[in-house]
Backbone as a ProteinNet text record, in pm:
[ID]
protein_1_A
[PRIMARY]
MSRWVWEFEPNHELVVEGLPKTAADRLDEVAARLAAAAEVAYPTLPKPPPGVSKLLSFAEGDLLVYYQEDYRDLDEIDTGIIVIVRAVYIGLE
[TERTIARY]
-123.4	-107.2	-175.8	-116.4	-177.2	-221.8	-308.5	-346.5	-323.2	-290.9	-265.1	-351.1	-409.5	-489.9	-438.9	-500.5	-458.2	-578.8	-560	-665.1	-600.1	-679.6	-633.2	-690.9	-610.8	-656	-621.8	-714.4	-855	-939.7	-900.3	-969.9	-882.5	-919.7	-839.7	-822.5	-928.2	-923.2	-820.2	-815.3	-719.3	-576.1	-558.9	-423.9	-362.8	-440.8	-387.1	-399.8	-452.5	-471.7	-341	-347.5	-231.5	-141.1	-167.7	-85.9	-129.8	-35	-75.5	-155.8	-244.9	-330.7	-250.1	-138.7	-58.8	-3.9	37.7	88.7	-25.4	-139.3	-254	-304	-302.3	-347.4	-257.7	-130.8	-37.3	-44.4	-109.4	-108.2	-174.5	-285.2	-349.7	-255.9	-184	-90	23.6	76.5	184	132.5	12.7	-45.1	-63.6	-111.1	-129.6	3.6	108.4	240	298.4	274	318.9	250.1	120.9	48.2	101.1	129.2	183.6	322	403.1	536.9	527.7	433.3	416.3	370.8	288.3	241.2	357.5	454.9	573.9	665.6	680.9	771.4	718.9	587.1	525.8	426.9	473.4	378.5	283.6	327.7	239.5	257.9	152.2	158.9	218.1	281.9	337.7	228.1	258.3	162.2	237.7	171.7	74.6	145.2	85.3	-54.6	-63.7	-182.5	-199.3	-168.3	-124.9	-94.5	-49.3	-5.8	34.3	183.8	248.6	392	421	548.4	589.4	560.6	574.2	552.1	664.4	627.8	722.1	708.4	807.8	798.8	849	800.3	839.6	841.1	949.4	959.3	977.6	907.8	920.7	908.9	1017.3	1016.5	990.4	884.4	852.8	743.5	714.6	608.2	665.9	638.2	679.9	553.6	548.5	429.6	465	386.3	399.5	288.2	324.1	224.7	260.5	165.9	187.3	136.3	191.5	142.5	57.1	-66.6	-161.6	-196.9	-183.1	-208.5	-340.5	-433.1	-564.8	-604.1	-696	-752.4	-897.6	-921.1	-1054.8	-1103.9	-1228.2	-1290.3	-1209	-1148.8	-1067.5	-949	-913.4	-796.7	-706.6	-580.2	-487	-481	-505	-508.3	-410.2	-329.1	-241.7	-295.4	-291.7	-343.9	-235.8	-206	-117.6	-205	-177.5	-256.6	-178.5	-223.9	-158.6	-208.3	-116.2	-158	-125.6	-30.4	4.1	87.2	67.6	148.3	198.5	324	386	450	424.1	486.1	618.9	729.2	860.8	926.8	847.7	899.5	871.1	908.7	882.9	754.8	674.3	551.4	573
-718.7	-594.7	-608.3	-553.4	-556.6	-416.7	-411.5	-282.9	-293.3	-183.5	-178.6	-72.3	-107.7	-16.2	-26	47.2	39.1	41.3	-12.6	-14.2	-19.2	8.1	2.9	-121.5	-188.4	-307.7	-295.7	-299.5	-333.8	-216.7	-91.7	24.3	148.4	256.6	379.3	432.3	431.5	488.3	417.9	284.7	211.9	225.9	236.4	251	384.8	489.8	623.4	660.7	570.6	598.5	646	759.8	814.2	902.5	913.1	998.5	1143.9	1237.9	1378.1	1395.9	1491.3	1512.7	1532	1603.3	1626.7	1496.2	1405.5	1276.1	1189.9	1188.1	1109.5	1158.5	1288.8	1345.8	1302.6	1278.9	1238.9	1090.9	1011.5	866.8	823.4	884	848.9	874.1	985.5	1017.9	915.4	878	777.5	643.5	602.7	476.7	477.5	586.9	597.4	587	647.4	639.1	498.4	427.8	288.5	201.6	223.7	148.7	180.7	306.8	345.9	284.9	281.8	222.5	72	4.6	-139.3	-169.3	-83	-103.3	-100.8	-15.2	-7.3	-127.4	-164.6	-274	-409.9	-427.3	-555.9	-537.5	-532	-515.9	-635.2	-751.4	-866.8	-920.1	-978.1	-1027.3	-1167.6	-1202.6	-1337.3	-1442.9	-1550.5	-1660.1	-1790.9	-1897.5	-1902.9	-1903.1	-1906.1	-1872.6	-1728.1	-1671	-1539.1	-1548.4	-1442.6	-1445.6	-1310.5	-1309.3	-1186.1	-1189.7	-1075.4	-1065	-1062.7	-1068.4	-1046.4	-900	-865.7	-728.3	-639.3	-531.9	-437.3	-303.2	-217.9	-85.4	20.8	141.8	257.1	377.4	451.6	571.4	693.1	799.4	926.6	1036.5	1109.5	1214.6	1155.9	1200.9	1155.4	1048.6	986.1	887.1	752	649.6	512.6	431.4	364.4	290.4	143.2	57.7	-86.9	-134.2	-218.1	-262.4	-399.5	-459.1	-583.4	-567	-647.5	-652.5	-777.8	-760.6	-870.6	-886.5	-1007.9	-1034.4	-1109.1	-1052.7	-1113.7	-1115.1	-1203	-1208.3	-1163.1	-1034.8	-977.4	-931.1	-957.2	-907.7	-943.7	-1062.9	-1110.2	-1019.6	-933.5	-847.4	-875	-900	-919	-790.8	-803.1	-686.3	-704.6	-602.9	-599.4	-495	-528	-435.8	-407.4	-280.1	-238.1	-229.8	-315.5	-321.1	-250	-131.1	-53.1	-106.1	-158.3	-218.4	-131.9	-42.3	43.3	160.7	275.3	392.7	444.6	485.6	530.5	667.3	759.8	892.1	884.1	917.7	905.5	1042	1146.4	1282.5	1333	1453.8	1519.6	1600	1595.8	1676.3	1806.2
-1911	-1836.8	-1701.7	-1599.8	-1467.1	-1427.8	-1330.5	-1272.8	-1122.7	-1061.5	-918.5	-852.9	-742.4	-661.2	-517.4	-426.7	-287.9	-195.3	-74.4	26.8	164.4	266.8	405.3	472.5	552	622.2	769	861.4	843.1	792.8	825.7	770.9	790.9	726.7	729.7	872.1	948.8	1084.1	1172.1	1167.2	1250.5	1200.2	1069.6	1014	1054.3	1055.3	1086.1	1234.2	1314.6	1457.2	1521.1	1588	1657	1573.6	1443.8	1358	1370.5	1362.6	1349.7	1220.8	1217.7	1100	972.4	979.3	857.8	801	887.8	841.1	787.4	856.9	812.1	676.5	655.8	528.3	412.3	437.6	331.9	297.1	380.3	361.1	230.8	191.4	64.2	-52.7	-49.5	-156.9	-163.3	-48.1	-44.5	-97.7	-56.3	-103	-254.9	-309.5	-454.9	-528.2	-471.9	-535.6	-527	-416.9	-405.8	-511.2	-532.5	-635	-774.6	-801.8	-932.9	-954.4	-850.6	-862.4	-886.5	-821	-841.2	-983.6	-1039.4	-1176.4	-1275.7	-1249.7	-1334.9	-1309.9	-1182.6	-1146.9	-1192.3	-1192.6	-1227.9	-1342.2	-1466.3	-1577.2	-1589.1	-1542.8	-1529.5	-1388.3	-1332.7	-1195.6	-1192	-1080.1	-1067.6	-1079.3	-1149.6	-1165.5	-1158.1	-1121.9	-1015.6	-881.5	-771.8	-745.9	-702.2	-706.5	-645.9	-496.7	-437.4	-295.5	-245.5	-121.8	-55.5	-29.4	-47.5	-22.8	126.4	158.7	296.9	332.8	459	502.6	450.8	385	326.8	398.6	383.5	445.2	349.1	369.5	289.4	382.8	380.3	463.6	375.1	413.3	343.5	448.3	466.1	567.1	704.1	768.6	903.5	906.8	792.2	783.1	740.6	820.1	790.1	764.4	648.4	607.7	593.2	655.6	638.8	547	449.6	352	297.1	226.6	154.9	13.1	-76.6	-214.2	-225.9	-268.1	-279.9	-427	-477.5	-619.4	-632.6	-708.3	-724.7	-872	-904.6	-1038.7	-1027.8	-1052.1	-1039.8	-1176.4	-1204.5	-1328.2	-1452	-1450.5	-1562.2	-1592.8	-1499.1	-1513.3	-1394.1	-1419.8	-1309.9	-1228.5	-1099.5	-1013.2	-898.9	-878.3	-762.6	-667.2	-540.3	-440.4	-338.5	-321.3	-213.7	-88.9	7.4	129.9	240.1	276.6	381.6	516	596.9	723.4	844.9	832.7	946.6	898.3	961.7	936.2	1071	1074.9	1199.2	1175.5	1266.5	1261.6	1336.4	1268.6	1330.5	1352.1	1340.5	1360.3	1499.8	1521.9	1650.3	1640.5	1743.9	1743	1812.1
[MASK]
+++++++++++++++++++++++++++++++++++++++++++++++++++++++++++++++++++++++++++++++++++++++++++++

């Protein structure tokens, strides 16, 4: 069984830079849903070797999120990490 979590790279502030507050506030929820979806899609992580996926994207409403799937072996539990690298607001302000 694998577990999936999420994180921002390099950090939350740079990922949401320039987003309206409403879009930035939704980013944690979107990241959590991406991790939950990956847990269903990948009940076990690819082996070998651990590594990072190509750049992926997900759009919902006026928010476009770029992310990668990172596969790691942490604490003797296969761990997948949704790495959010950029979020873009595509709506009108």
